[in-house]
Every structure is written in structure tokens, then in C-alpha cells.
C-alpha positions in Angstrom: 52.8 -44.5 38.0 50.0 -44.1 35.5 50.6 -47.5 33.9 50.6 -49.2 37.2 47.3 -47.7 38.1 45.6 -48.7 34.9 46.9 -52.3 35.2 45.4 -52.9 38.6 42.9 -55.7 38.5 40.0 -54.4 40.6 37.6 -56.7 42.3 34.1 -56.9 40.9 32.6 -54.8 43.7 35.0 -51.9 42.8 33.1 -51.5 39.5 29.9 -50.6 41.3 29.4 -47.3 43.2 29.9 -47.3 46.9 27.9 -45.0 49.2 30.1 -43.3 51.7 30.1 -40.3 54.1 32.5 -38.0 55.9 32.0 -35.8 59.0 32.9 -32.1 58.4 33.0 -29.1 60.7 31.1 -25.9 60.6 31.2 -23.0 63.2 28.3 -24.3 65.1 29.0 -28.0 65.1 29.4 -31.0 62.7 27.7 -32.1 59.5 27.7 -35.2 57.3 28.7 -35.0 53.7 27.7 -38.0 51.6 29.6 -39.1 48.5 29.6 -41.9 45.9 32.8 -43.6 45.1 33.6 -45.6 41.9 36.5 -47.7 40.8 39.2 -49.5 42.7 39.2 -48.2 46.3 42.9 -48.8 46.5 43.7 -46.8 43.4 45.9 -43.8 44.5 44.8 -41.9 41.5 41.6 -40.0 42.5 39.2 -37.8 40.5 36.8 -35.6 42.6 33.7 -34.6 40.7 31.6 -31.7 42.1 28.2 -30.6 40.9 26.4 -27.3 40.4 24.4 -25.1 42.8 21.1 -27.1 43.1 22.3 -30.4 41.6 23.8 -33.5 43.2 26.8 -35.8 42.7 24.5 -38.2 40.8 25.0 -35.9 37.8 28.4 -37.6 37.3 27.2 -41.2 37.4 27.9 -41.9 33.7 31.2 -40.0 33.6 32.3 -41.6 36.9 31.6 -45.1 35.6 33.4 -44.3 32.3 36.5 -43.0 34.1 36.7 -45.5 36.9 38.9 -47.7 34.7 41.7 -45.2 35.4 40.6 -43.4 38.5 39.0 -43.9 41.9 36.2 -41.4 41.2 34.6 -39.6 44.1 31.3 -37.7 43.7 30.2 -35.8 46.8 26.8 -34.2 47.5 27.8 -30.7 48.6 26.4 -29.9 52.0 22.7 -29.0 51.8 22.2 -31.1 48.7 21.5 -34.8 47.9 22.1 -37.1 50.8 24.3 -34.7 52.8 23.1 -32.8 55.9 21.7 -29.3 55.9 23.6 -26.6 57.8 22.0 -25.0 60.8 23.2 -21.5 59.8 22.3 -20.8 56.1 24.9 -18.1 56.0 27.5 -20.8 55.9 26.4 -21.9 52.4 29.4 -20.2 50.9 32.6 -21.0 49.1 34.9 -21.1 52.2 32.7 -23.7 53.9 32.5 -25.8 50.7 36.3 -25.7 50.3 36.8 -26.7 53.9 34.5 -29.6 53.5 36.4 -30.8 50.4 39.7 -30.6 52.3 38.2 -32.9 54.9 37.0 -35.2 52.2 40.5 -35.4 50.6 42.0 -36.1 53.9 39.5 -39.0 54.3 40.6 -40.3 50.9 44.2 -40.5 52.1 45.9 -39.4 48.9 48.4 -36.5 48.4 46.8 -35.2 45.2 43.5 -35.3 43.3 42.3 -34.3 40.0 39.1 -32.2 39.9 36.1 -32.1 37.6 33.7 -29.3 38.6 30.5 -28.1 37.0 29.4 -24.6 37.7 29.6 -24.2 41.5 31.7 -27.3 41.6 34.2 -25.6 39.3 34.3 -22.6 41.6 35.0 -24.8 44.6 37.8 -26.5 42.7 39.3 -23.2 41.5 39.3 -21.8 45.0 41.0 -24.9 46.4 43.5 -25.2 43.5 44.6 -21.6 43.9 45.6 -22.0 47.6 49.3 -22.6 48.5 50.1 -26.2 48.8 46.9 -27.3 47.1 46.3 -31.0 46.5 44.6 -30.3 43.2 46.8 -31.5 40.3 44.6 -31.0 37.3 41.3 -28.9 37.1 38.5 -29.1 34.6 36.1 -26.2 35.0 32.8 -26.9 33.3 31.1 -23.7 32.2 32.3 -21.5 35.0 35.0 -18.8 35.6 35.8 -16.0 38.0 33.3 -13.8 36.2 29.7 -14.8 36.0 27.4 -12.9 33.6 24.8 -10.8 35.4 21.9 -12.1 33.3 22.8 -15.7 34.4 22.9 -14.7 38.0 19.5 -13.1 37.7 18.2 -16.3 36.0 19.5 -18.5 38.7 18.2 -16.2 41.4 14.7 -16.4 40.0 14.4 -20.1 40.9 17.0 -21.1 43.5 15.4 -21.6 46.9 11.8 -21.4 45.7 9.4 -23.7 47.5 7.9 -26.1 44.9 5.5 -29.0 45.4 4.8 -31.6 42.8 1.9 -34.0 42.6 4.1 -36.8 41.1 7.7 -37.7 40.7 7.4 -37.3 37.0 6.1 -33.7 37.4 9.2 -32.9 39.5 11.5 -34.5 37.0 9.9 -32.5 34.2 10.2 -29.2 36.1 13.8 -29.9 36.9 14.4 -30.5 33.2 12.8 -27.2 32.3 15.2 -25.4 34.7 18.2 -27.3 33.2 17.1 -27.2 29.6 20.3 -25.6 28.5 22.2 -28.7 29.5 21.6 -29.9 26.0 19.1 -32.1 24.0 18.9 -34.9 26.5 16.4 -37.8 26.1 13.6 -38.3 28.5 15.5 -41.3 30.0 18.5 -39.1 30.5 16.5 -36.4 32.3 15.0 -39.0 34.5 18.5 -40.4 35.2 20.0 -37.1 36.5 16.9 -35.5 37.9 15.3 -38.3 39.9 18.0 -38.0 42.7 17.0 -34.3 43.1 13.4 -35.0 44.0 12.2 -36.5 47.3 8.7 -37.4 48.6 7.2 -35.6 51.6 5.3 -37.2 54.4 2.1 -35.8 52.9 2.7 -37.7 49.6 3.8 -34.6 47.6 7.2 -34.3 46.0 9.8 -31.5 46.3 13.4 -30.7 45.6 15.7 -32.3 48.1 18.2 -29.5 48.4 18.0 -27.0 51.3 16.1 -23.9 50.1 18.2 -21.9 52.5 21.2 -22.2 50.1 19.6 -19.1 48.5 20.1 -16.9 51.6 23.8 -16.0 51.0 23.2 -16.0 47.2 20.6 -13.3 47.5 22.4 -11.3 50.2 25.4 -10.4 47.9 25.6 -6.7 47.3 27.3 -5.3 44.1 30.3 -4.2 46.2 30.6 -7.6 47.8 30.2 -9.3 44.4 33.0 -7.2 42.9 35.3 -8.0 45.8 34.5 -11.7 45.5 35.2 -11.7 41.8 38.6 -10.0 42.3 39.5 -12.6 44.9 38.5 -15.4 42.5 40.7 -13.9 39.7 43.7 -13.9 42.1 43.0 -17.5 43.0 42.7 -18.5 39.4 46.0 -16.8 38.5 47.7 -18.7 41.3 46.8 -22.2 40.0 49.9 -24.0 39.1 48.6 -27.2 37.4 46.9 -27.6 34.0 43.4 -26.2 33.7 40.8 -27.0 31.0 37.9 -24.6 30.7 34.9 -26.2 29.1 32.2 -23.8 27.7 28.8 -24.5 26.3 28.5 -22.8 23.0 25.3 -21.1 24.0 26.2 -20.4 27.7 24.7 -17.3 29.2 26.9 -17.7 32.3 30.5 -18.0 30.9 31.3 -15.7 28.0 33.9 -16.2 25.4 35.5 -13.0 26.6 35.9 -14.5 30.1 37.4 -17.7 28.7 40.0 -15.6 26.8 40.9 -13.7 29.9 41.3 -16.9 31.8 43.7 -18.2 29.1 45.6 -15.0 29.3 45.9 -14.7 33.1 46.3 -18.4 33.9 49.5 -20.3 34.0 48.5 -23.4 32.0 45.0 -23.0 30.6 43.3 -24.5 27.6 39.7 -24.4 26.5 37.1 -26.3 24.5 33.6 -25.3 23.5 30.8 -27.8 23.3 28.4 -27.1 20.4 24.7 -27.1 20.8 24.5 -26.6 24.5 24.4 -23.8 27.0 25.0 -23.8 30.8 26.3 -26.4 31.5 27.3 -29.4 29.3 25.9 -32.5 31.1 28.7 -34.8 30.2 26.3 -37.7 29.6 27.2 -37.9 25.9 30.2 -40.2 25.2 31.8 -37.4 23.1 31.7 -35.0 26.0 33.1 -37.6 28.4 35.9 -38.2 25.9 36.8 -34.5 26.3 37.3 -35.1 30.0 39.2 -38.3 29.4 41.6 -36.7 27.0 42.4 -34.0 29.5 42.7 -36.1 32.6 44.2 -39.3 31.2 
């Protein structure tokens, strides 16, 4: 099956990303989730790449292009981010809604199984989906995330998520986004521009702002210690139930995913391996060819 997929001669347009969208349901109505698709649209071998909390599917442009020789690569903007709609009820910016949206997306793609590449929040969504009975997730790469998140990292994220920011220029917004994501690694100015430009939009008054819905912070900030502990326990149960291979990628300097958590994931999981990316924190950006090679070796 793998050989047949790699031997397909894709048309020229299949080598360029295609803008798509799918209609998903929420308790008060419907919303649109946008996604980018790379590779042969007829390839039954699909890789779903899902971004972090305040990011967008454009974070995966380089990795998607690199892996589109083997996969049909699908990079959604999680609801409330990027080109996707915002939810009318901010309390729905939670894992069950995100998982439900991804189930709808996979149904739209019309394939029985997918592989999953998730960074931070995207890894949690993949883990929650992969741990369900009858899950379509075949292989799962979790980029700098696990069932336990270090409290200091949660505090750091909470200090900026949902904050109303205005920028005089696009360059100012790109630079500020780079300061928030400085632990991604020693990226060049062009690389920061590449992954951060899609995060910034211009307002009617000419100023610039982050394009994600600031209301994503509402459920994030409403979590009590008791609710957080219960959620973590549920995530550990889901993780232990995952049947397929899992690769846990950790940034060497990550403040979010500890080495202790990685060790516990290896111990309690069914088929778990790990790799540590030197010189970066949370989370490896997977722009560097060496990092993309880590994903290719696992998936291909």
C-alpha cells in the first residue's frame, strides 16, 4: 500500500496548497473550519497537522510541503484561529469541541485512517482522539506536549493568551509574536515572518492585531485546580488507551513538557518512543530540515 501511494504521479496543481473548509456543529449552531491541503488529493494516505493554542495551520507549511510526496497533508485552523470562524459561546473553546470538529474533518476527507502531527494543543487534540475506541488515528506525533503540563508553563501562557494587543505595523506584530514564541528556536527573521504573518490581521482603523479570537482564553482561565486535576487524569487514561505508535518530541529546554512526564508516557503507553530536540524549548518549530526529518522517519 505504501509503495503504491508514493508512486502515484500527482498533477502539478497537487504540489501547491489548496484552501478548503468544512462545516462543523456546535451546541448553538454551525461554524466553518478552514484548512490547507497539500499533495495528491486522491492519495488515501493522509497526515493531519494541528497547531498550538494561539497559532495557525500555516505553522506547518514547510513540513507539509516536504511530506506531501508521501501524504495528502491537511493543516486545519482550529476554530477561533486563522481563517476559521469564531464560536458564539466562548465556553466551547475546549477539547471536546475541537475533537468533534476533527472527526467532522476526517469524515470530509473520506479516509478510514489518518496519521496525526500535533504541536502543543494540537497534540492534545490528537491524543484525545487517538485514545477513543475505534479511533481513526493510526500514528501520533506529539510535539512538546503530554497529559501533564508544568504549572509554570500554564502561568506563562495565561499571561498573554487573550490579551488585546494593537500594533502600528505588520512588522511590529510579527516581532511581538516572535517574542512570545522565542523558545521555538533560533529562527531567522524570514522564518519568523513566514510563520507569524498569518497570525496578524489589519483592522478597519489601519492598526494590526492578532487574528485569533481572544475569547479562547475564557475556558483556559476558568479552570480550577480540582477541574485541572480531573482533566489531567482523564488525559492519562486516554493516552494509555492509544493503540498505535506514538512519538513524543520534546524541546530540550521546554518548560511545558518535562523529562519526567516523557518517561511516564513511555512507561504507561503501549508503543511510545521519544526524541529530544537540542537548543529549543516549547515547541520545536519543525522548519529546520533536521527536525522535519524526525517526523519523516517516524511517519514514513
